[in-house]
A tleap script that builds the chain and sets N, CA, C and O, in Angstrom:
source leaprc.protein.ff14SB
mol = sequence {
  NMET SER GLU ARG ASP PRO ALA PRO VAL PRO
  ALA ALA SER ASP PRO ALA ALA ARG GLN TYR
  GLU PRO PRO PRO SER VAL GLY LYS LEU LEU
  GLY TRP ILE LEU LEU PHE VAL VAL ALA ALA
  VAL VAL VAL VAL LEU GLY GLY VAL TYR LEU
  CTHR
}
set mol.1.N position { -10.849 -34.325 -29.488 }
set mol.1.CA position { -9.727 -33.371 -29.413 }
set mol.1.C position { -8.563 -33.804 -30.353 }
set mol.1.O position { -8.265 -34.991 -30.487 }
set mol.2.N position { -7.960 -32.866 -30.955 }
set mol.2.CA position { -6.912 -33.168 -31.851 }
set mol.2.C position { -5.553 -33.126 -31.158 }
set mol.2.O position { -5.281 -32.210 -30.382 }
set mol.3.N position { -4.780 -34.020 -31.407 }
set mol.3.CA position { -3.440 -34.101 -30.846 }
set mol.3.C position { -2.481 -33.157 -31.574 }
set mol.3.O position { -2.408 -33.120 -32.802 }
set mol.4.N position { -1.731 -32.377 -30.734 }
set mol.4.CA position { -0.771 -31.458 -31.289 }
set mol.4.C position { 0.607 -31.880 -30.789 }
set mol.4.O position { 0.701 -32.459 -29.707 }
set mol.5.N position { 1.650 -31.619 -31.513 }
set mol.5.CA position { 2.938 -31.894 -31.095 }
set mol.5.C position { 3.322 -30.936 -29.912 }
set mol.5.O position { 3.097 -29.730 -30.013 }
set mol.6.N position { 3.867 -31.444 -28.856 }
set mol.6.CA position { 4.259 -30.606 -27.790 }
set mol.6.C position { 5.384 -29.701 -28.171 }
set mol.6.O position { 6.140 -30.035 -29.082 }
set mol.7.N position { 5.544 -28.545 -27.511 }
set mol.7.CA position { 6.585 -27.572 -27.824 }
set mol.7.C position { 7.887 -28.243 -27.529 }
set mol.7.O position { 8.010 -29.017 -26.579 }
set mol.8.N position { 8.883 -27.933 -28.372 }
set mol.8.CA position { 10.216 -28.545 -28.097 }
set mol.8.C position { 10.797 -28.009 -26.783 }
set mol.8.O position { 10.745 -26.812 -26.497 }
set mol.9.N position { 11.351 -28.939 -25.996 }
set mol.9.CA position { 11.961 -28.504 -24.752 }
set mol.9.C position { 13.461 -28.167 -25.063 }
set mol.9.O position { 14.188 -28.994 -25.613 }
set mol.10.N position { 13.864 -27.019 -24.719 }
set mol.10.CA position { 15.260 -26.660 -25.008 }
set mol.10.C position { 16.181 -27.341 -23.971 }
set mol.10.O position { 15.775 -27.646 -22.849 }
set mol.11.N position { 17.362 -27.551 -24.374 }
set mol.11.CA position { 18.384 -28.302 -23.591 }
set mol.11.C position { 18.728 -27.405 -22.356 }
set mol.11.O position { 18.676 -26.178 -22.437 }
set mol.12.N position { 19.065 -28.035 -21.256 }
set mol.12.CA position { 19.366 -27.252 -20.069 }
set mol.12.C position { 20.655 -26.464 -20.234 }
set mol.12.O position { 20.821 -25.465 -19.535 }
set mol.13.N position { 21.533 -26.823 -21.066 }
set mol.13.CA position { 22.822 -26.104 -21.246 }
set mol.13.C position { 22.530 -24.865 -22.073 }
set mol.13.O position { 23.381 -23.975 -22.097 }
set mol.14.N position { 21.391 -24.732 -22.758 }
set mol.14.CA position { 21.117 -23.565 -23.554 }
set mol.14.C position { 20.765 -22.372 -22.712 }
set mol.14.O position { 19.738 -22.423 -22.035 }
set mol.15.N position { 21.574 -21.235 -22.693 }
set mol.15.CA position { 21.294 -20.141 -21.808 }
set mol.15.C position { 19.922 -19.509 -22.110 }
set mol.15.O position { 19.344 -18.916 -21.199 }
set mol.16.N position { 19.379 -19.597 -23.307 }
set mol.16.CA position { 18.086 -19.007 -23.622 }
set mol.16.C position { 16.986 -19.800 -23.001 }
set mol.16.O position { 15.852 -19.326 -22.934 }
set mol.17.N position { 17.285 -21.049 -22.521 }
set mol.17.CA position { 16.186 -21.830 -21.898 }
set mol.17.C position { 15.813 -21.293 -20.550 }
set mol.17.O position { 14.715 -21.592 -20.081 }
set mol.18.N position { 16.646 -20.517 -19.888 }
set mol.18.CA position { 16.274 -20.037 -18.542 }
set mol.18.C position { 15.701 -18.671 -18.653 }
set mol.18.O position { 16.338 -17.695 -18.255 }
set mol.19.N position { 14.521 -18.570 -19.183 }
set mol.19.CA position { 13.821 -17.300 -19.241 }
set mol.19.C position { 12.688 -17.281 -18.243 }
set mol.19.O position { 11.582 -17.739 -18.530 }
set mol.20.N position { 12.967 -16.750 -17.072 }
set mol.20.CA position { 12.045 -16.726 -15.979 }
set mol.20.C position { 11.203 -15.390 -16.064 }
set mol.20.O position { 11.624 -14.418 -16.692 }
set mol.21.N position { 10.040 -15.394 -15.426 }
set mol.21.CA position { 9.255 -14.215 -15.396 }
set mol.21.C position { 10.067 -13.209 -14.529 }
set mol.21.O position { 10.820 -13.621 -13.647 }
set mol.22.N position { 9.906 -11.895 -14.789 }
set mol.22.CA position { 10.574 -10.936 -13.953 }
set mol.22.C position { 9.701 -10.835 -12.688 }
set mol.22.O position { 8.505 -11.124 -12.703 }
set mol.23.N position { 10.386 -10.394 -11.548 }
set mol.23.CA position { 9.574 -10.278 -10.321 }
set mol.23.C position { 8.558 -9.177 -10.490 }
set mol.23.O position { 8.759 -8.254 -11.279 }
set mol.24.N position { 7.445 -9.270 -9.739 }
set mol.24.CA position { 6.447 -8.217 -9.871 }
set mol.24.C position { 6.989 -6.854 -9.403 }
set mol.24.O position { 7.843 -6.789 -8.518 }
set mol.25.N position { 6.493 -5.791 -9.996 }
set mol.25.CA position { 6.912 -4.514 -9.587 }
set mol.25.C position { 6.386 -4.212 -8.140 }
set mol.25.O position { 5.480 -4.869 -7.628 }
set mol.26.N position { 6.995 -3.214 -7.548 }
set mol.26.CA position { 6.648 -2.848 -6.178 }
set mol.26.C position { 5.186 -2.363 -6.084 }
set mol.26.O position { 4.476 -2.664 -5.124 }
set mol.27.N position { 4.770 -1.620 -7.091 }
set mol.27.CA position { 3.363 -1.155 -7.124 }
set mol.27.C position { 2.392 -2.240 -7.275 }
set mol.27.O position { 1.368 -2.246 -6.590 }
set mol.28.N position { 2.654 -3.183 -8.151 }
set mol.28.CA position { 1.744 -4.323 -8.312 }
set mol.28.C position { 1.705 -5.130 -6.998 }
set mol.28.O position { 0.634 -5.576 -6.587 }
set mol.29.N position { 2.809 -5.312 -6.368 }
set mol.29.CA position { 2.808 -6.064 -5.164 }
set mol.29.C position { 2.081 -5.359 -4.016 }
set mol.29.O position { 1.372 -5.993 -3.235 }
set mol.30.N position { 2.266 -4.050 -3.928 }
set mol.30.CA position { 1.458 -3.323 -2.921 }
set mol.30.C position { 0.010 -3.317 -3.253 }
set mol.30.O position { -0.824 -3.301 -2.348 }
set mol.31.N position { -0.342 -3.329 -4.559 }
set mol.31.CA position { -1.766 -3.396 -4.963 }
set mol.31.C position { -2.416 -4.729 -4.500 }
set mol.31.O position { -3.556 -4.737 -4.035 }
set mol.32.N position { -1.715 -5.787 -4.628 }
set mol.32.CA position { -2.251 -7.095 -4.231 }
set mol.32.C position { -2.402 -7.121 -2.672 }
set mol.32.O position { -3.416 -7.572 -2.140 }
set mol.33.N position { -1.361 -6.624 -1.979 }
set mol.33.CA position { -1.461 -6.590 -0.484 }
set mol.33.C position { -2.666 -5.675 -0.022 }
set mol.33.O position { -3.397 -5.989 0.918 }
set mol.34.N position { -2.803 -4.581 -0.720 }
set mol.34.CA position { -3.927 -3.730 -0.375 }
set mol.34.C position { -5.270 -4.348 -0.644 }
set mol.34.O position { -6.228 -4.175 0.110 }
set mol.35.N position { -5.316 -5.107 -1.791 }
set mol.35.CA position { -6.566 -5.805 -2.057 }
set mol.35.C position { -6.908 -6.907 -0.989 }
set mol.35.O position { -8.066 -7.045 -0.597 }
set mol.36.N position { -5.972 -7.617 -0.569 }
set mol.36.CA position { -6.201 -8.566 0.529 }
set mol.36.C position { -6.554 -7.958 1.798 }
set mol.36.O position { -7.439 -8.450 2.498 }
set mol.37.N position { -5.881 -6.865 2.153 }
set mol.37.CA position { -6.202 -6.118 3.415 }
set mol.37.C position { -7.587 -5.604 3.351 }
set mol.37.O position { -8.304 -5.719 4.345 }
set mol.38.N position { -8.046 -5.028 2.232 }
set mol.38.CA position { -9.464 -4.511 2.079 }
set mol.38.C position { -10.380 -5.675 2.165 }
set mol.38.O position { -11.439 -5.562 2.782 }
set mol.39.N position { -10.037 -6.802 1.580 }
set mol.39.CA position { -11.015 -7.963 1.598 }
set mol.39.C position { -11.127 -8.456 2.972 }
set mol.39.O position { -12.228 -8.825 3.379 }
set mol.40.N position { -10.086 -8.497 3.730 }
set mol.40.CA position { -10.035 -8.962 5.174 }
set mol.40.C position { -10.916 -8.018 5.989 }
set mol.40.O position { -11.716 -8.451 6.819 }
set mol.41.N position { -10.755 -6.742 5.740 }
set mol.41.CA position { -11.505 -5.745 6.563 }
set mol.41.C position { -13.009 -5.928 6.226 }
set mol.41.O position { -13.845 -5.875 7.128 }
set mol.42.N position { -13.343 -6.135 4.984 }
set mol.42.CA position { -14.750 -6.304 4.596 }
set mol.42.C position { -15.304 -7.576 5.243 }
set mol.42.O position { -16.449 -7.587 5.697 }
set mol.43.N position { -14.487 -8.673 5.292 }
set mol.43.CA position { -15.023 -9.861 5.972 }
set mol.43.C position { -15.233 -9.595 7.427 }
set mol.43.O position { -16.287 -9.934 7.965 }
set mol.44.N position { -14.256 -8.990 8.101 }
set mol.44.CA position { -14.387 -8.754 9.562 }
set mol.44.C position { -15.566 -7.862 9.775 }
set mol.44.O position { -16.412 -8.209 10.600 }
set mol.45.N position { -15.708 -6.715 9.092 }
set mol.45.CA position { -16.819 -5.813 9.322 }
set mol.45.C position { -18.185 -6.507 8.962 }
set mol.45.O position { -19.177 -6.289 9.658 }
set mol.46.N position { -18.227 -7.279 7.957 }
set mol.46.CA position { -19.430 -8.069 7.698 }
set mol.46.C position { -19.819 -9.045 8.764 }
set mol.46.O position { -20.999 -9.294 9.011 }
set mol.47.N position { -18.792 -9.604 9.405 }
set mol.47.CA position { -19.034 -10.600 10.486 }
set mol.47.C position { -19.536 -9.874 11.708 }
set mol.47.O position { -20.387 -10.417 12.414 }
set mol.48.N position { -19.051 -8.650 12.007 }
set mol.48.CA position { -19.396 -7.861 13.108 }
set mol.48.C position { -20.875 -7.384 12.906 }
set mol.48.O position { -21.695 -7.382 13.823 }
set mol.49.N position { -21.139 -6.986 11.647 }
set mol.49.CA position { -22.441 -6.367 11.417 }
set mol.49.C position { -23.510 -7.400 11.494 }
set mol.49.O position { -24.619 -7.128 11.955 }
set mol.50.N position { -23.174 -8.650 11.023 }
set mol.50.CA position { -24.210 -9.689 11.015 }
set mol.50.C position { -24.413 -10.426 12.353 }
set mol.50.O position { -25.291 -11.281 12.472 }
set mol.51.N position { -23.579 -10.077 13.363 }
set mol.51.CA position { -23.732 -10.773 14.688 }
set mol.51.C position { -24.344 -9.832 15.632 }
set mol.51.O position { -24.570 -10.179 16.791 }
savepdb mol mol.pdb
quit
């Protein structure tokens, strides 16, 4: 593996250093919740079907 120089770390006093990710949109959040609910229902129904 080749060594590369690490990216420079900006100073804490630099306002451009605090670039956080924006929060997820409501639609994306509801999509993930729906995905987990559907997965849970599939697991429960699969357990009921196999017993």
